[in-house]
C-alpha positions in Angstrom: -20.0 -12.4 -5.4 -20.1 -9.0 -6.6 -17.9 -8.3 -8.9 -16.9 -4.4 -8.2 -17.5 -1.9 -5.7 -19.1 0.4 -7.6 -22.4 -1.9 -7.9 -22.6 -2.4 -4.2 -26.2 -1.9 -2.7 -28.2 -1.4 -0.2 -29.0 -5.3 -0.8 -25.6 -6.2 -0.3 -25.1 -3.9 2.4 -28.2 -5.8 4.8 -27.5 -9.4 3.6 -24.0 -9.4 5.0 -21.9 -9.3 1.9 -19.7 -6.6 3.2 -18.1 -9.2 5.4 -18.0 -12.0 2.9 -15.8 -9.1 1.0 -13.5 -8.5 4.1 -13.2 -12.3 4.6 -12.2 -12.5 0.9 -9.5 -10.0 1.6 -8.0 -11.4 4.8 -10.2 -9.3 7.0 -11.9 -11.5 9.1 -13.0 -9.0 12.0 -12.9 -5.3 11.2 -12.5 -4.5 14.8 -9.3 -6.3 15.1 -8.2 -4.9 11.4 -8.8 -0.9 13.0 -7.2 -1.9 16.2 -4.0 -3.3 14.6 -4.0 -0.5 12.5 -4.4 2.3 15.3 -1.6 0.4 17.2 0.8 0.1 14.5 0.0 4.1 13.9 1.1 4.4 17.7 4.3 3.0 17.4 5.3 4.5 14.1 4.9 7.9 15.2 6.7 7.0 18.3 9.1 5.8 16.0 9.3 9.4 13.8 9.4 11.3 16.8 12.3 9.8 18.2 14.4 10.1 14.8 13.3 13.5 14.4 15.1 14.0 18.3 18.1 12.0 16.8 18.4 14.8 13.9 20.2 17.7 14.9 16.9 20.8 15.3 18.4 22.9 12.7 18.2 19.9 10.0 15.3 17.8 11.6 12.8 17.0 8.5 10.3 18.7 11.4 12.5 22.0 10.7 10.2 22.1 7.6 7.2 22.7 10.0 7.9 25.5 12.1 5.7 25.4 15.5 5.2 23.4 18.8 6.3 20.0 20.5 2.4 19.7 20.1 2.5 20.4 16.3 5.2 18.3 16.1 3.5 15.5 18.1 0.3 15.6 15.2 2.5 15.7 12.3 4.3 12.4 13.7 0.7 10.8 13.9 -0.5 12.2 10.1 2.5 10.9 9.0 2.5 7.3 10.9 -1.6 7.2 9.6 -0.1 7.5 6.6 2.7 5.2 7.0 0.4 2.4 8.3 -2.3 2.6 5.5 0.5 2.1 3.2 2.1 -1.0 5.0 -1.4 -2.1 5.6 -2.8 -1.5 2.0 0.6 -3.6 0.7 2.1 -0.3 -0.8 5.2 0.4 1.6 7.1 -2.7 -0.3 6.6 -1.6 -3.6 7.2 2.3 -2.9 10.5 1.2 -0.8 11.7 -0.8 -4.1 11.3 2.6 -6.2 12.3 5.1 -3.7 16.1 6.4 -3.7 16.5 5.5 -0.2 16.1 6.4 3.3 16.1 10.3 2.5 13.7 10.2 -0.2 11.2 7.7 1.8 10.9 10.4 4.3 10.2 12.9 2.1 7.7 11.4 0.2 5.8 10.3 3.1 5.3 13.6 4.6 4.6 15.4 1.5 1.9 12.7 0.5 0.6 12.7 3.9 0.6 16.3 4.1 -1.5 16.2 0.9 -3.9 13.8 2.5 -4.3 15.7 5.6 -5.0 18.6 4.2 -7.5 17.4 2.3 -8.8 15.7 5.0 -8.9 19.0 6.9 -11.0 20.6 4.2 -14.1 18.0 4.4 -13.7 18.9 8.8 -16.1 21.7 7.8 -16.7 22.4 11.9 -12.7 21.9 13.3 -13.2 19.2 15.4 -10.8 17.2 13.9 -13.0 14.3 12.3 -15.2 13.8 9.3 -18.8 12.3 8.8 -20.2 9.8 7.1 -21.8 12.5 4.4 -17.9 13.7 3.6 -16.9 10.0 3.0 -17.9 9.5 -0.2 -17.2 13.0 -1.5 -13.4 12.5 0.2 -13.2 9.1 -1.9 -14.1 11.3 -5.1 -11.4 13.7 -4.4 -8.5 10.8 -4.0 -10.1 8.7 -6.8 -11.7 6.5 -5.5 -15.2 7.6 -6.9 -15.8 4.1 -8.1 -16.7 3.1 -4.3 -20.7 2.7 -4.1 -22.3 5.1 -1.2 -24.0 2.1 0.5 -20.0 0.3 0.5 -19.0 3.2 2.0 -21.4 3.6 4.5 -21.1 0.2 5.5 -17.2 0.3 6.0 -17.7 4.0 7.5 -19.9 2.0 10.5 -17.2 -0.4 11.0 -14.4 1.6 11.5 -16.8 4.4 13.2 -15.8 2.1 16.5 -17.3 4.6 19.1 -20.2 5.0 17.1 -20.5 8.9 17.1 -20.7 9.1 13.4 -17.6 10.8 12.8 -13.9 9.6 12.3 -10.4 11.2 12.6 -7.5 11.0 10.4 -6.1 7.7 11.7 -9.7 6.0 11.2 -10.3 7.6 7.9 -6.7 6.0 6.9 -7.9 3.1 8.4 -10.9 2.9 5.9 -8.8 3.5 2.9 -6.7 0.8 3.5 -9.4 -1.4 3.7 -10.8 0.4 0.7 -7.5 -0.5 -1.3 -7.6 -3.8 -0.5 -11.1 -4.9 -1.1 -10.4 -2.5 -4.9 -7.6 -5.4 -5.8 -9.9 -8.2 -5.2 -13.4 -6.7 -6.4 -11.9 -3.9 -8.6 -13.8 -0.6 -9.5 -14.6 1.4 -12.6 -12.5 4.1 -12.8 -9.2 2.7 -14.8 -7.2 3.5 -12.1 -7.5 1.0 -9.4 -7.6 4.1 -6.6 -4.7 3.5 -4.5 -3.1 6.3 -5.3 -2.9 9.5 -3.2 
């Protein structure tokens, strides 16, 4: 079995090692994992939208971002995808134990989600809301996951790219990052930091 994610190569990609690694971190079916991730993200986005409706318009967290309802919906989906990433990676509980109450959690989630999305948009070269397989390795390097081999990044990309169009949206990418974080916890990386911080 592989000892780190940097040494994952073509042979491991072709001989089924990736599936063994996923099973070792509790992902028996990548499709089920990604479907669960997308469903959780949709539920979380609805919860965020509902919470924002309960706040007065002037004090709404979404008031920090001027824009239309569509932009608010997009923002809630971005926040929801980031929060689901933390939940699926096991990081959400650690964050909740360390923060200073609900407002701290909301502010942290918004700021971190914004940073991740801005970086994501940087790699969305044609502005269509998706990134390609070529962009994923560079994206990983930017967020501290540069120890993930190109072969592993490609294999995971192909598993997450459910419609097989060669492109991932932000929710897909956060699902992919969640898988990588889980793999990092078991198989490690060579970057010193385990990479899960954004």
